[in-house]
N, C-alpha and C positions, 0 to 999 in steps of 0.2 A: 689713288688713295691707298691706304694700308690694306683695306678689304680686297680691293682689286688685285693688289700685288700678291697677297696670300693665296687668292684663288688661282692666279696664274701659276704660282709655285706648286700648288697642290696638283695641278694638271700635269706639270712637267716632272714631278718627283715621283718616280715609280720605285718603291722600295719595300722593305720588310715592315714598314709602318703598319700597313694593313695586310693581313694574310692573303685575302682575296686579291688585293692589288698586286702582291708579289707573284702569286701564281699566274695571274694574267700577264704580268710583265715578262716572266720567265718563258711562258709558252708562246708569247707573241714576238719574242725577239727574233729578228731575222738578219740575214747576212747580206751585205751590199759591198760590191767591189769599189764603189766610188760614191761620194756624197755631193749633193748639189750646193757646194759652197764656193764663194769667190776665193781664188788663190793666186799666188804669183809663183813663177817657175824658178827654182834654184838649180844651178848646175855645178857639179863637183869637178875636181881636176881631171877625172877620167872622161868627162863629157856626159855623164849620166844626169838626167834631169829629175827633179822632184817638185811636186806641187806643195808649196808651203802656204799655210793659211795664216793670214794676218789677224783674223778675228774669228774666234769660235764661240763667242758668248751667247749665240742664239741656238747652240746645239747642246748635246749631252755627252757625258762620259760614263763608261761602264768598266768596273774593275775586271781584270782578267786573271792575273796570277801573281803569286809571291815567288821571287827568284833570288837565290843566294849567289853572289858574284865574288869570286876569290880576289883578294887584294894581292897584287904581285909582290914578291919578296925583293927588297933591294939587295939583300945578300943571299945568294943561292944556297949557302951552307947553313941550314937550319940549326946545326949543332954548334955553331960558334958560341964560345963562352960569352955570357952576358946577353944572349938573345932574350928579348922581352916576351917572347911567345911561349916561354916554358911554364907550363902549369900542370899540376897534378902528376908530376913525374915524367912528362914527355913534352915534346914540342907540338905546337898547333898552328895550322894555317888560319889566316884571318879572312873573314867574309863580311860583305855588306849586303843588306837586304834591299831589294828593289821591288816596287809595285809596278805591274804593267797594266795598262788600260787601253780601251778602244774609244775612238771618236764615233759618235752616233747622232742620228737625227731622231727626233722624238715628237710625234704628233699628239701626245697625250694618251694614246691607246697602246702604242707599241714603240719599241726602241729598235731602230734598224742601224746596225753597226758595220763599220768597215773593218774587217778582220785582216786586211792585207798588211796593215802597219801595227806593230806593237809599240806603244809609247811607254817608256820605262823611266821612272823617277824614284828617288830614294824613298824608302817606306815611310820614314818619319815625316817627310814633306807631304806625301800623298795623304796619309792619315790626318795630319794637321790641317790640311786644306779642306778635305771632304768633311771631317768631323766638325771643323769650325763652321762650315756652311750649314751643317745639320743643326748645330747648336743655335745658330741664328734663326733658322727656319722654325725650330721648336719654340724659341722664345717669342716668335711672332704668331703663335697659336696654331702651328702645324700639328698634324696628327702624328704624334711621336710615341705612341704607347709601347711599341716594341723597343724602340731605341732607348727609352728611359727605364725599361723594366729592371735593369741591373742596379739601379741606384745612382748616386751622384759620383763625383770624381774620386771620392775617398772609398768607394765601395765597388768599383768596377775597373776594367782594364784601361780606361782613359787616363788614369793617373800615371801610366807608364808608356805614353806615346814616344817619349824620348828616353834615352838610356839613363837609368836612375839607380842609386844604391838600394839594394834589397835587404840583405841580412848577412850576418857573419856566422860561420859554423863554429863548432866547438874548438877548432884549432886556430880560430881568429882569422880565417880566410874570408875576405869580403867578396860577396857576389852581387850581381847587378841584373836588373830586369829591363827588357825592351821587347817590342814586337818581333815575332819570329815566324818563319814559315813552318807550318805543321805538316810533317812528312806523312802522317797517317791520314789526316782528313783532307789535306790540300788547302786548308783555310789558314787563318791567322790565329796565333796564340801569343801569350806573353812567355818569352823564353828566359832562361837563366844563363848568364854569361860570367866569364872570369874577369874581364877587363872593363875599365870604366868608359870605354867607347863602344862596348857591346859588339865586338867583332869576333870573339872567340866563345862559342857556345859550349855549355856543359851538358851532361846527360841528366842533370838534376831535374826533378819534377817541377813543372810550371805551377803558378798559383791556381787555385780552384775558382776561376771566374766562369760565369755563364756565357760571356762573350756576345751579349745582345748587340752592343754597339759595333763590334767587328762584323757580325753577321749582317747587320743593316748596311754597313758601308760596302761590303763585298757583294751584296745581293741586289743592290739598287742600280737603276739607270738614272744618274743625277742630272737634272736639267740645270744648265748654267744660268738661265734667267737673266741674261744681260749684264752680269757682274764679271769681275776679273778672275774668279776662282779657276775656271777652266782655261782661260787665256794664260795665266801664270803657269799652270801645270803643263800645258801644251808647249809653251815657249822654253821652259827649263828642263824638259825631258829629252831623253834619247829617242829619236825617231827610227825605230828598228825595222828595216825592210830587208827581208831575206838575209838576216844575220849581219847587216851593215848599218851604220849610222847614216841615214839618207839626207838629213837636213843640212849637214855641214856646220851646224851651230854648236855642236858639242864635241869635245875631245874624248874619243872612246879608247883611251890608253889601257883601260882595264878590261877591254873586250866585253863590255856589257851586252851589246847586241848579239854577239856570237853566243854568249851564255843564254840569253833569252831565247834565241832560236832553238838551241838544244833542249831547253826546258819546256818549250811549247810545242815541240814536234813529237808526235806519237809514232811508235814503230810497232808493226805487227809481225812477230816472228813465228806465228803459228804454222806458216807454210815452209819455213826454213828447215832443212834437214839437219838434225842434230849431229854435230861432229864428235867423234870419239877419239880419245887420245890413244897413243900407243900402248899405255898401261892397260886401258880398258880392253883393247883388242887382245893383248897377251893373256889377260885373265880369262876372257871368254874361251880362247883356244885351249888354255891349260885345263880349265874345268871340263871342257868338252872331251878332251883326250882322257882325263881321269875317269870320267863317267863311262866312256866306251871301254876303258881297261877293266873296270869292275864288271861290266856286262860280259866282256869276253872271258874273264876268269871264271865267272859263274857258269857260263855255258860249257866251258872246257871241263870243269870239275863235275858238272852234272852228267855230261856225256861219258866221262871216264868211269864214274860210278855205275852208270847203266851198263856199259860194256862188261864190266867185271862181275856184275851180279844178275845178268839177264837169265831167265829160266830158273833162277834159284839154285843153280848147280855149282856155283863157286862161292863157298863160304869164305869168311874172312881167314879161317885157319884151315889149311889143306891137310887131309889125312895122309897124303903121300909124304908129307914132311914130318909126320909124327913118328917118333921112334922110341922104343923103350930098351934099355939095357941096364945092367946091374953093375954098380961099382961098389965093391966092398959090401955086397949083400944088400945094398939099398937101391931099390928100383928108381931110375930117373927117367925123365922124358924131356924131350926138346921139341919145340914147335917153331916153325918158321912162319912169320906173319907175311902175308902177301900184300 
């Protein structure tokens, strides 16, 4: 019945709906290299095998990261006259946004995820599926205090899940809104774009939303609860394993998996010795020589002064060189400075 269904959903949905539940879900998330699910083995042209799951409806998914993937140029010359990517005085590359997620098992207390595979799907598709799921969950009486805190579709970020016209500036230039990766926080925000497909972002400020819905979606471990939400996402996504599409079900001509690998790989350069350019080395030598020259000059002048004036017997003007004589009755004197 409906009550039983809601109770099961509440057990499987660990999210920001309740603060305590979110903290528990975050602290109890664990890593697993494999999940106990029935699969079939797929083999690619190179002979590599991959365990493909026919049904993931009894498991959960957890958001991982927002990744921007560059759209390849059909014409390598960006400066060709008539290029549609010319905005604000220069040419721009086009990017698509992808959401990556992990497949997890969920016993109601913790979410154990397999991090060996990053599943990547278009951001609009991921948000549409997961927020549609949450909207239905909330409509059936779920605990959605945080999710609904921002207001309805006209008052929060959910009105811009797909690329939509935003505003015109004083020069009549039309701008567009769509979900975007936030470089500062690593989360999701609504970005401002030049084009009506939202592939070329601007540096304009994003709308001032509180992003309660985005926080909920990216912070939860979503139980699939037997429906097709997770199945659809799983089947239509890129299965990225070590930078390659492993399922063989997707054409990765945009190098989505390679980009995902770069975005999700962290590097520690703290132990790497810093390389100095030739210019840096020259400047160091130049200023070192200049400093030593000043020191040498100071020591030389000091020693010279000491030699000429030791014991106070050598005044600046020597009496041996003073002479007086008269020319035309006028006494004159000359002095030689030493």
